[in-house]
C-alpha positions in Angstrom: -120.8 13.6 176.7 -119.3 11.3 174.1 -116.7 13.4 172.1 -118.4 12.2 168.9 -121.7 13.8 170.1 -120.1 17.1 171.2 -121.4 20.1 169.2 -119.1 21.9 166.9 -118.8 25.7 167.2 -119.9 27.6 164.2 -119.5 31.4 163.5 -122.8 32.6 161.9 -122.8 36.4 162.4 -120.4 39.3 162.5 -120.6 43.1 162.9 -118.9 46.1 164.3 -119.7 49.7 165.3 -117.6 52.8 165.4 -118.6 56.3 166.7 -118.9 58.9 164.0 -116.3 61.4 165.3 -112.9 60.9 163.6 -109.9 62.2 165.5 -106.8 62.7 163.4 -103.1 62.8 164.4 -103.1 66.5 163.6 -106.1 67.0 165.9 -104.0 65.7 168.8 -100.6 67.1 167.8 -100.9 70.6 169.4 -102.2 69.5 172.8 -99.7 66.6 173.0 -96.6 68.5 171.7 -96.2 65.9 169.0 -96.7 65.5 165.2 -98.5 63.3 162.7 -95.2 61.9 161.6 -94.1 61.0 165.1 -97.4 59.2 165.9 -97.3 57.3 162.6 -93.7 56.2 163.1 -94.3 55.1 166.7 -97.6 53.3 166.2 -98.8 53.2 162.6 -102.0 55.0 163.6 -103.4 57.8 161.4 -106.9 58.3 162.7 -109.1 56.9 165.5 -112.8 57.3 166.6 -113.9 58.8 169.9 -117.4 58.9 171.4 -119.1 62.1 172.0 -120.3 63.0 175.5 -123.4 61.0 176.3 -122.4 57.9 174.3 -121.6 54.9 176.4 -119.9 51.5 175.8 -123.4 49.9 175.8 -124.5 52.1 172.9 -121.6 50.8 170.7 -122.0 47.2 172.0 -125.7 47.2 171.1 -125.1 48.6 167.7 -122.4 46.0 166.9 -124.6 43.2 168.4 -127.5 44.2 166.2 -125.2 44.1 163.1 -124.0 40.6 164.1 -127.6 39.3 164.7 -128.6 40.7 161.3 -125.7 38.9 159.7 -126.8 35.7 161.5 -130.3 36.0 160.0 -128.8 36.5 156.5 -126.8 33.3 157.1 -130.0 31.4 157.9 -130.1 31.9 161.7 -133.1 33.2 163.6 -131.5 36.2 165.2 -132.1 34.8 168.7 -129.4 33.6 171.2 -129.2 31.8 174.5 -126.5 33.9 176.1 -124.8 37.3 175.8 -121.2 37.9 176.8 -119.7 41.4 176.7 -115.9 41.8 177.0 -115.1 45.3 178.2 -112.8 47.3 180.5 -115.0 50.4 180.3 -118.5 49.3 181.4 -121.2 51.9 181.6 -121.0 51.6 185.4 -119.0 49.6 187.9 -122.3 48.0 188.9 -124.3 46.5 187.3 -122.7 44.7 184.4 -123.2 46.0 180.8 -124.2 42.7 179.2 -127.7 42.5 180.6 -128.4 46.1 179.4 -127.1 45.1 175.9 -129.3 42.0 175.9 -132.4 44.1 176.9 -131.7 46.8 174.3 -131.5 44.1 171.6 -134.8 42.6 172.7 -133.3 39.2 173.6 -135.5 38.7 176.6 -134.4 37.4 180.0 -131.5 35.2 178.8 -128.3 35.1 180.9 -125.8 37.8 180.2 -122.4 38.7 181.8 -119.3 40.8 181.4 -115.7 39.7 181.0 -112.8 42.0 181.9 -109.4 40.8 180.5 -108.6 44.2 179.0 -107.2 43.8 175.5 -107.4 40.0 175.7 -111.1 40.3 176.5 -112.5 39.1 173.2 -110.4 35.9 173.3 -111.4 35.2 176.9 -115.0 35.7 175.8 -114.5 33.4 172.8 -113.1 30.7 175.1 -116.1 31.1 177.4 -118.6 31.0 174.5 -117.0 28.0 172.8 -116.8 26.1 176.1 -120.4 26.7 176.9 -121.5 25.5 173.4 -119.4 22.4 173.5 -120.5 21.6 177.0 -124.1 22.0 176.2 -124.8 25.0 178.4 -125.8 27.1 175.4 -126.8 26.5 171.8 -126.0 30.1 170.7 -124.0 33.0 172.0 -123.8 36.7 171.1 -120.2 37.7 172.0 -119.6 41.4 172.0 -116.3 43.2 172.8 -116.7 47.0 173.3 -114.5 49.7 174.8 -114.5 53.5 175.1 -111.0 54.1 176.2 -111.2 57.8 175.4 -113.2 58.0 178.6 -110.4 56.7 180.8 -107.4 58.2 179.0 -105.7 61.4 180.2 -106.0 63.6 177.1 -102.8 65.4 178.0 -100.7 62.2 178.4 -98.3 62.0 175.5 -97.6 58.4 176.2 -101.1 57.0 175.7 -103.5 59.7 174.4 -102.7 59.0 170.7 -103.0 55.3 170.9 -106.6 54.6 171.7 -109.9 54.7 169.9 -113.4 53.6 170.7 -115.5 50.9 169.1 -117.3 47.5 169.4 -117.2 44.2 167.5 -119.6 41.3 167.8 -119.9 37.7 166.7 -122.7 35.1 166.8 -121.6 31.5 167.6 -123.9 28.5 167.3 -123.7 24.9 168.0 -123.4 22.6 165.0 -123.9 18.9 164.5 -121.1 16.4 164.1 -121.5 16.7 160.3 -121.0 20.5 160.4 -117.6 22.0 160.2 -116.0 23.4 163.4 -114.9 27.0 163.1 -113.1 27.3 166.4 -110.4 24.6 166.6 -108.0 25.6 169.4 -107.7 28.2 172.1 -105.1 29.1 174.7 -105.2 31.7 177.5 -102.8 32.8 180.2 -102.3 35.5 182.9 -99.7 36.9 185.3 -101.1 39.1 188.1 -97.5 39.9 189.1 -97.5 42.2 186.1 -100.5 44.2 187.2 -98.6 47.5 187.2 -97.8 47.3 183.4 -101.3 48.3 182.4 -103.5 49.8 185.1 -106.1 52.3 186.3 -104.7 52.9 189.8 -107.6 54.3 191.6 -111.4 54.0 191.8 -111.6 50.3 192.8 -111.9 48.7 196.2 -108.1 48.9 196.6 -108.1 52.7 196.6 -111.7 53.9 196.3 -111.0 57.5 197.3 -108.1 58.0 194.9 -108.5 60.7 192.2 -105.9 58.8 190.1 -108.4 57.1 187.7 -106.6 57.6 184.4 -105.3 54.7 182.5 -101.5 54.3 182.6 -99.1 51.9 180.8 -95.4 51.1 180.9 -94.9 51.2 177.1 -91.6 49.5 176.6 -92.3 46.7 179.0 -95.7 46.1 177.5 -94.1 46.0 174.0 -91.7 43.3 175.1 -94.3 41.2 176.9 -96.9 41.6 174.1 -94.5 40.4 171.4 -93.3 37.5 173.5 -96.8 36.3 174.8 -98.6 36.8 171.4 -95.9 34.8 169.6 -95.8 32.0 172.1 -99.6 31.8 172.3 -99.8 31.6 168.5 -97.3 28.8 168.5 -99.3 26.9 171.1 -102.5 27.0 169.1 -100.7 26.0 165.9 -99.3 23.0 167.7 -102.7 22.1 169.1 -104.4 22.1 165.7 -101.4 20.7 163.8 -100.9 23.6 161.4 -97.6 24.8 160.2 -96.9 28.6 159.9 -97.1 28.2 156.2 -100.7 26.9 156.5 -101.9 30.2 158.1 -103.8 32.4 155.6 -104.5 35.3 157.9 -103.1 36.5 161.3 -105.3 38.9 163.3 -103.4 40.2 166.3 -104.6 42.7 168.8 -104.4 46.1 167.0 -102.3 47.8 169.6 -99.3 49.0 167.6 -98.0 48.2 164.1 -94.5 47.6 165.5 -95.9 44.9 167.8 -97.8 43.2 164.9 -94.7 43.3 162.7 -92.5 41.9 165.4 -94.8 39.0 166.1 -95.1 38.2 162.4 -91.3 38.2 162.1 -90.9 35.9 165.1 -93.5 33.5 163.7 -92.1 33.7 160.2 -95.3 35.1 158.7 -95.1 37.3 155.6 -96.5 40.8 156.1 -99.3 40.2 153.5 -100.9 37.7 155.8 -101.4 40.3 158.6 -104.9 41.8 159.0 -104.2 45.4 160.0 -106.8 48.2 160.5 -105.3 50.1 163.4 -104.2 52.9 161.1 -107.9 53.8 160.7 -109.3 53.0 164.2 -106.4 53.0 166.7 -106.2 50.6 169.6 -109.8 49.7 170.5 -108.8 47.4 173.3 -111.0 44.4 173.7 -112.9 45.3 170.6 -109.8 45.4 168.3 -109.8 41.8 167.1 -113.6 41.5 166.2 -113.5 44.9 164.6 -110.5 43.8 162.5 -112.3 40.6 161.6 -115.5 42.3 160.6 -113.6 45.0 158.6 -111.5 42.3 156.8 -114.5 40.2 156.0 -116.4 43.2 154.7 -113.6 44.1 152.3 -113.0 40.5 151.1 -109.7 40.0 152.9 -111.1 37.0 154.7 -112.5 34.2 152.6 -114.4 31.0 153.5 -112.0 28.2 154.4 -109.1 30.5 155.4 -107.0 29.3 158.3 -106.9 32.2 160.7 -104.9 32.8 163.9 -105.9 35.4 166.5 -103.6 36.6 169.3 -103.8 39.3 172.0 -102.0 40.7 175.1 -103.7 42.9 177.7 -103.6 44.2 181.2 -103.6 41.8 184.1 -101.4 40.8 182.4 -103.5 38.5 180.2 -102.9 36.9 176.8 -104.3 34.3 174.5 -104.7 33.0 171.0 -107.1 31.0 168.9 -107.1 29.0 165.6 -110.2 29.3 163.4 -111.3 28.2 160.0 -113.2 31.1 158.5 -116.8 30.4 157.7 -118.9 31.3 154.7 -120.9 34.4 155.6 -123.2 36.5 153.4 
């Protein structure tokens, strides 16, 4: 394909979904032998949402997807897509994938649908896949959903992790644009290091150890903090170099909402002022793969993202995996 004829990638829809049950720091304090003050100081988190029994990842994914498709229609789209990608570490079942179920529940017919598992980097891995398929001509439109229910894999008595995670889903509709239509997705970079598998892991339940009862999520907090700050900073610098932006050109930085200290450290290393950070983890906690699209949807809803803003996304997750993207924010209703 002649580069001049290659489609641009437009963002035409956005949405998110959170379960109704709010869990406060005080709710967790007694069982975790901690306090609201300790949790706030360690993470910046005040509340998070947890699913009730019987609610699965696909339920949140379908709700967020429906919101994004509705947004797409309001922006002039037809609410139909060629492909569904679901980024998740907490699928409804180990088999089959969750994406086909989401596509069916949304009434999208027999279009292709698949899951991506890159833990907290999942949305960026899905974005790279969606943009590549659109630019390569394999799809004209993609519904990208990132959804996780980490409350279902977290040991509720583990003081190191139980206060960090919330449940939720975020979704985005991407469409091919003509050469005369502005590109929303300019640059993407991804990376991984399987040698760091032990940093963030669910040890049992897979083919490596199918009979193990050790199926709770575990994380080496200090090592993850160091790697997250380093990888998110370097990835952000890579996409800035690719697109030719200076740090001063960036209007908004949306990092994976894992921990306020990580976001502040990345911003400091990049030289970004704090008022350019999009932060909503205080309300929803770490929603894993869903954290970036939930933060984008929340920021757009409250007017913190405006058409034409230069936006950098960055994440670090288990695997280990990481990535970043440079966007120009679209005009959305």
